[in-house]
BALOBA-1460 file (C-alpha; in Angstrom, 3 decimals):
// residues 182
<rec num="1" residu="m" x="46.450" y="-111.967" z="-20.517"/>
<rec num="2" residu="y" x="46.254" y="-114.591" z="-23.259"/>
<rec num="3" residu="l" x="47.856" y="-113.355" z="-26.463"/>
<rec num="4" residu="p" x="48.546" y="-115.945" z="-29.153"/>
<rec num="5" residu="k" x="52.167" y="-115.974" z="-30.322"/>
<rec num="6" residu="k" x="51.834" y="-118.651" z="-33.015"/>
<rec num="7" residu="i" x="49.220" y="-119.756" z="-35.519"/>
<rec num="8" residu="f" x="48.813" y="-122.693" z="-37.864"/>
<rec num="9" residu="f" x="46.333" y="-123.416" z="-40.615"/>
<rec num="10" residu="t" x="44.652" y="-126.713" z="-41.416"/>
<rec num="11" residu="k" x="41.750" y="-128.203" z="-43.324"/>
<rec num="12" residu="g" x="39.874" y="-131.460" z="-43.671"/>
<rec num="13" residu="v" x="36.880" y="-133.331" z="-45.046"/>
<rec num="14" residu="g" x="34.765" y="-136.081" z="-43.479"/>
<rec num="15" residu="r" x="31.901" y="-138.295" z="-44.657"/>
<rec num="16" residu="h" x="29.510" y="-140.335" z="-42.519"/>
<rec num="17" residu="k" x="25.841" y="-141.233" z="-42.271"/>
<rec num="18" residu="e" x="25.596" y="-139.049" z="-39.139"/>
<rec num="19" residu="y" x="26.111" y="-135.284" z="-39.341"/>
<rec num="20" residu="l" x="28.120" y="-135.053" z="-36.102"/>
<rec num="21" residu="a" x="30.340" y="-137.987" z="-37.067"/>
<rec num="22" residu="s" x="31.116" y="-136.366" z="-40.437"/>
<rec num="23" residu="f" x="32.246" y="-133.239" z="-38.567"/>
<rec num="24" residu="e" x="34.434" y="-135.358" z="-36.265"/>
<rec num="25" residu="l" x="36.005" y="-137.051" z="-39.297"/>
<rec num="26" residu="a" x="36.678" y="-133.677" z="-40.922"/>
<rec num="27" residu="l" x="38.407" y="-132.515" z="-37.727"/>
<rec num="28" residu="r" x="40.379" y="-135.786" z="-37.672"/>
<rec num="29" residu="h" x="41.452" y="-135.274" z="-41.286"/>
<rec num="30" residu="a" x="42.595" y="-131.770" z="-40.247"/>
<rec num="31" residu="n" x="44.487" y="-133.257" z="-37.241"/>
<rec num="32" residu="i" x="42.588" y="-131.163" z="-34.663"/>
<rec num="33" residu="e" x="39.976" y="-133.632" z="-33.389"/>
<rec num="34" residu="k" x="41.805" y="-134.199" z="-30.077"/>
<rec num="35" residu="y" x="41.258" y="-130.657" z="-28.803"/>
<rec num="36" residu="n" x="38.370" y="-128.725" z="-27.293"/>
<rec num="37" residu="l" x="38.035" y="-126.074" z="-29.949"/>
<rec num="38" residu="v" x="36.710" y="-122.671" z="-28.963"/>
<rec num="39" residu="s" x="35.616" y="-120.587" z="-31.914"/>
<rec num="40" residu="v" x="36.888" y="-117.011" z="-31.824"/>
<rec num="41" residu="s" x="36.429" y="-113.994" z="-34.060"/>
<rec num="42" residu="s" x="38.663" y="-112.716" z="-36.754"/>
<rec num="43" residu="i" x="41.732" y="-110.849" z="-35.486"/>
<rec num="44" residu="f" x="45.237" y="-111.969" z="-36.497"/>
<rec num="45" residu="p" x="47.269" y="-111.002" z="-33.386"/>
<rec num="46" residu="i" x="50.147" y="-108.534" z="-33.553"/>
<rec num="47" residu="g" x="53.460" y="-110.371" z="-33.756"/>
<rec num="48" residu="c" x="51.847" y="-113.775" z="-34.264"/>
<rec num="49" residu="k" x="54.129" y="-116.172" z="-36.170"/>
<rec num="50" residu="k" x="52.791" y="-118.661" z="-38.708"/>
<rec num="51" residu="v" x="54.079" y="-122.185" z="-38.054"/>
<rec num="52" residu="s" x="53.525" y="-125.532" z="-39.746"/>
<rec num="53" residu="i" x="50.742" y="-127.783" z="-38.534"/>
<rec num="54" residu="e" x="53.360" y="-130.293" z="-37.376"/>
<rec num="55" residu="e" x="55.124" y="-127.675" z="-35.253"/>
<rec num="56" residu="g" x="51.844" y="-126.347" z="-33.864"/>
<rec num="57" residu="i" x="50.446" y="-129.730" z="-32.848"/>
<rec num="58" residu="k" x="53.640" y="-130.503" z="-30.898"/>
<rec num="59" residu="e" x="52.638" y="-127.697" z="-28.532"/>
<rec num="60" residu="l" x="49.157" y="-129.108" z="-27.839"/>
<rec num="61" residu="s" x="47.856" y="-131.867" z="-25.563"/>
<rec num="62" residu="p" x="44.713" y="-133.973" z="-26.110"/>
<rec num="63" residu="g" x="41.745" y="-132.353" z="-24.372"/>
<rec num="64" residu="q" x="43.382" y="-128.928" z="-24.261"/>
<rec num="65" residu="i" x="41.148" y="-125.913" z="-24.832"/>
<rec num="66" residu="v" x="42.326" y="-124.393" z="-28.106"/>
<rec num="67" residu="h" x="41.160" y="-121.147" z="-29.702"/>
<rec num="68" residu="a" x="40.569" y="-121.192" z="-33.445"/>
<rec num="69" residu="v" x="38.894" y="-119.314" z="-36.249"/>
<rec num="70" residu="i" x="36.843" y="-122.035" z="-37.935"/>
<rec num="71" residu="a" x="34.887" y="-122.185" z="-41.186"/>
<rec num="72" residu="r" x="32.710" y="-125.245" z="-41.727"/>
<rec num="73" residu="n" x="30.090" y="-126.433" z="-44.156"/>
<rec num="74" residu="s" x="28.073" y="-129.628" z="-44.576"/>
<rec num="75" residu="t" x="25.645" y="-131.284" z="-46.955"/>
<rec num="76" residu="n" x="23.881" y="-134.607" z="-47.343"/>
<rec num="77" residu="e" x="22.713" y="-133.667" z="-50.836"/>
<rec num="78" residu="p" x="24.347" y="-135.917" z="-53.462"/>
<rec num="79" residu="g" x="26.571" y="-133.960" z="-55.850"/>
<rec num="80" residu="r" x="26.293" y="-130.628" z="-53.998"/>
<rec num="81" residu="k" x="29.542" y="-128.654" z="-54.003"/>
<rec num="82" residu="i" x="30.588" y="-127.197" z="-50.643"/>
<rec num="83" residu="a" x="33.623" y="-125.342" z="-49.381"/>
<rec num="84" residu="s" x="35.058" y="-123.762" z="-46.256"/>
<rec num="85" residu="s" x="37.798" y="-121.163" z="-46.338"/>
<rec num="86" residu="i" x="39.831" y="-119.006" z="-43.987"/>
<rec num="87" residu="g" x="41.236" y="-115.835" z="-45.548"/>
<rec num="88" residu="t" x="44.142" y="-113.914" z="-44.041"/>
<rec num="89" residu="a" x="45.182" y="-110.287" z="-44.477"/>
<rec num="90" residu="i" x="48.357" y="-109.009" z="-42.799"/>
<rec num="91" residu="p" x="49.405" y="-105.346" z="-42.888"/>
<rec num="92" residu="a" x="52.940" y="-104.211" z="-43.729"/>
<rec num="93" residu="d" x="53.102" y="-102.484" z="-40.311"/>
<rec num="94" residu="s" x="54.201" y="-105.232" z="-37.889"/>
<rec num="95" residu="n" x="52.754" y="-103.203" z="-34.988"/>
<rec num="96" residu="m" x="49.222" y="-103.581" z="-36.329"/>
<rec num="97" residu="y" x="46.880" y="-106.540" z="-36.164"/>
<rec num="98" residu="g" x="45.562" y="-108.314" z="-39.221"/>
<rec num="99" residu="y" x="42.337" y="-110.085" z="-40.077"/>
<rec num="100" residu="l" x="41.099" y="-113.634" z="-40.558"/>
<rec num="101" residu="s" x="37.805" y="-114.265" z="-42.329"/>
<rec num="102" residu="e" x="35.552" y="-117.302" z="-42.574"/>
<rec num="103" residu="h" x="33.682" y="-118.214" z="-45.746"/>
<rec num="104" residu="h" x="31.498" y="-121.291" z="-46.197"/>
<rec num="105" residu="p" x="29.747" y="-121.311" z="-49.575"/>
<rec num="106" residu="f" x="27.673" y="-123.748" z="-51.576"/>
<rec num="107" residu="g" x="28.380" y="-124.206" z="-55.276"/>
<rec num="108" residu="e" x="31.731" y="-122.403" z="-55.425"/>
<rec num="109" residu="p" x="34.963" y="-124.064" z="-56.543"/>
<rec num="110" residu="a" x="37.835" y="-123.986" z="-54.048"/>
<rec num="111" residu="d" x="39.810" y="-121.269" z="-55.852"/>
<rec num="112" residu="k" x="36.832" y="-118.906" z="-55.958"/>
<rec num="113" residu="a" x="35.982" y="-119.570" z="-52.294"/>
<rec num="114" residu="g" x="39.604" y="-118.926" z="-51.306"/>
<rec num="115" residu="d" x="39.804" y="-115.693" z="-53.288"/>
<rec num="116" residu="y" x="36.553" y="-114.510" z="-51.709"/>
<rec num="117" residu="a" x="37.827" y="-115.278" z="-48.185"/>
<rec num="118" residu="e" x="40.994" y="-113.284" z="-48.917"/>
<rec num="119" residu="d" x="38.870" y="-110.406" z="-50.216"/>
<rec num="120" residu="l" x="36.790" y="-110.462" z="-47.026"/>
<rec num="121" residu="a" x="39.865" y="-110.302" z="-44.803"/>
<rec num="122" residu="a" x="41.488" y="-107.588" z="-46.943"/>
<rec num="123" residu="g" x="38.290" y="-105.542" z="-46.936"/>
<rec num="124" residu="m" x="38.029" y="-105.673" z="-43.139"/>
<rec num="125" residu="l" x="41.673" y="-104.683" z="-42.811"/>
<rec num="126" residu="a" x="41.304" y="-101.859" z="-45.351"/>
<rec num="127" residu="s" x="38.383" y="-100.386" z="-43.429"/>
<rec num="128" residu="t" x="40.372" y="-100.285" z="-40.159"/>
<rec num="129" residu="m" x="43.393" y="-98.766" z="-41.913"/>
<rec num="130" residu="g" x="41.348" y="-95.972" z="-43.429"/>
<rec num="131" residu="i" x="42.193" y="-96.937" z="-46.994"/>
<rec num="132" residu="e" x="39.829" y="-94.986" z="-49.198"/>
<rec num="133" residu="n" x="38.474" y="-96.109" z="-52.542"/>
<rec num="134" residu="f" x="38.454" y="-99.754" z="-51.478"/>
<rec num="135" residu="n" x="35.495" y="-101.135" z="-53.405"/>
<rec num="136" residu="a" x="34.504" y="-104.611" z="-52.236"/>
<rec num="137" residu="d" x="33.026" y="-105.338" z="-55.667"/>
<rec num="138" residu="e" x="36.303" y="-104.846" z="-57.550"/>
<rec num="139" residu="a" x="38.539" y="-107.746" z="-58.483"/>
<rec num="140" residu="w" x="41.351" y="-108.481" z="-56.013"/>
<rec num="141" residu="n" x="44.122" y="-107.390" z="-58.406"/>
<rec num="142" residu="e" x="42.495" y="-103.930" z="-58.598"/>
<rec num="143" residu="k" x="42.137" y="-103.751" z="-54.809"/>
<rec num="144" residu="e" x="45.717" y="-104.947" z="-54.362"/>
<rec num="145" residu="q" x="46.885" y="-101.951" z="-56.407"/>
<rec num="146" residu="i" x="45.035" y="-99.645" z="-54.003"/>
<rec num="147" residu="f" x="46.886" y="-101.245" z="-51.077"/>
<rec num="148" residu="k" x="50.246" y="-100.834" z="-52.833"/>
<rec num="149" residu="l" x="49.522" y="-97.229" z="-53.746"/>
<rec num="150" residu="s" x="48.494" y="-96.491" z="-50.170"/>
<rec num="151" residu="g" x="51.897" y="-97.642" z="-48.878"/>
<rec num="152" residu="k" x="50.133" y="-100.125" z="-46.602"/>
<rec num="153" residu="i" x="50.967" y="-103.277" z="-48.545"/>
<rec num="154" residu="v" x="49.219" y="-106.317" z="-47.215"/>
<rec num="155" residu="r" x="49.934" y="-110.014" z="-47.588"/>
<rec num="156" residu="t" x="46.920" y="-112.190" z="-48.158"/>
<rec num="157" residu="s" x="46.455" y="-115.939" z="-48.256"/>
<rec num="158" residu="n" x="43.794" y="-118.561" z="-47.719"/>
<rec num="159" residu="i" x="43.314" y="-122.167" z="-46.760"/>
<rec num="160" residu="t" x="40.329" y="-123.798" z="-48.406"/>
<rec num="161" residu="q" x="38.728" y="-127.229" z="-48.309"/>
<rec num="162" residu="s" x="36.087" y="-128.212" z="-50.844"/>
<rec num="163" residu="a" x="34.145" y="-131.399" z="-51.477"/>
<rec num="164" residu="i" x="31.226" y="-132.794" z="-53.429"/>
<rec num="165" residu="g" x="28.266" y="-134.256" z="-51.538"/>
<rec num="166" residu="n" x="28.467" y="-138.052" z="-51.325"/>
<rec num="167" residu="k" x="26.586" y="-139.832" z="-54.110"/>
<rec num="168" residu="d" x="24.759" y="-142.026" z="-51.554"/>
<rec num="169" residu="g" x="23.618" y="-139.119" z="-49.368"/>
<rec num="170" residu="l" x="26.149" y="-139.491" z="-46.557"/>
<rec num="171" residu="w" x="26.850" y="-136.272" z="-44.695"/>
<rec num="172" residu="t" x="29.899" y="-134.537" z="-46.153"/>
<rec num="173" residu="t" x="31.563" y="-131.902" z="-43.955"/>
<rec num="174" residu="v" x="34.476" y="-129.595" z="-44.746"/>
<rec num="175" residu="v" x="36.455" y="-127.551" z="-42.214"/>
<rec num="176" residu="s" x="39.176" y="-124.940" z="-42.485"/>
<rec num="177" residu="a" x="40.807" y="-123.544" z="-39.361"/>
<rec num="178" residu="a" x="43.351" y="-121.056" z="-38.111"/>
<rec num="179" residu="v" x="44.531" y="-122.444" z="-34.771"/>
<rec num="180" residu="l" x="45.940" y="-119.927" z="-32.284"/>
<rec num="181" residu="l" x="48.688" y="-121.000" z="-29.869"/>
<rec num="182" residu="p" x="49.825" y="-119.276" z="-26.659"/>
């Protein structure tokens, strides 16, 4: 059974005249271009420890198949704002899994995209924990109070990369990733 024991977060941006090359450059900027990335869904494993990107990469070899939750966005439209974000929600109960969410908007600033990704992850976690009165349309500080009152305090965070489309129409790609390690 493969159960990730460690996780690291990274982000990057790339620009190139070719779409695929801009994605490669974004992965390179994020320091994960050397791996065969397999996109997985959104569960933060029980007991998984967050490590730095430097520590995580030491455990990987070029060409290795690596599981990751990945958010990506691209544009070749000059001046268009793009973002990619991974939100994380971890329950207080260390025997329960958490959630990772992907968000990849157009036109949102990085802070708004990151907050939204956190809200997504927290909302998914709230629904599995049976927290009532969790309204997805409320501001996070109001929802956070519901978590605290429920006794199921959750930690949330995000990693977000944003960029503005290149003025000359080059492809601009942003990636955010949560890389899972065995």
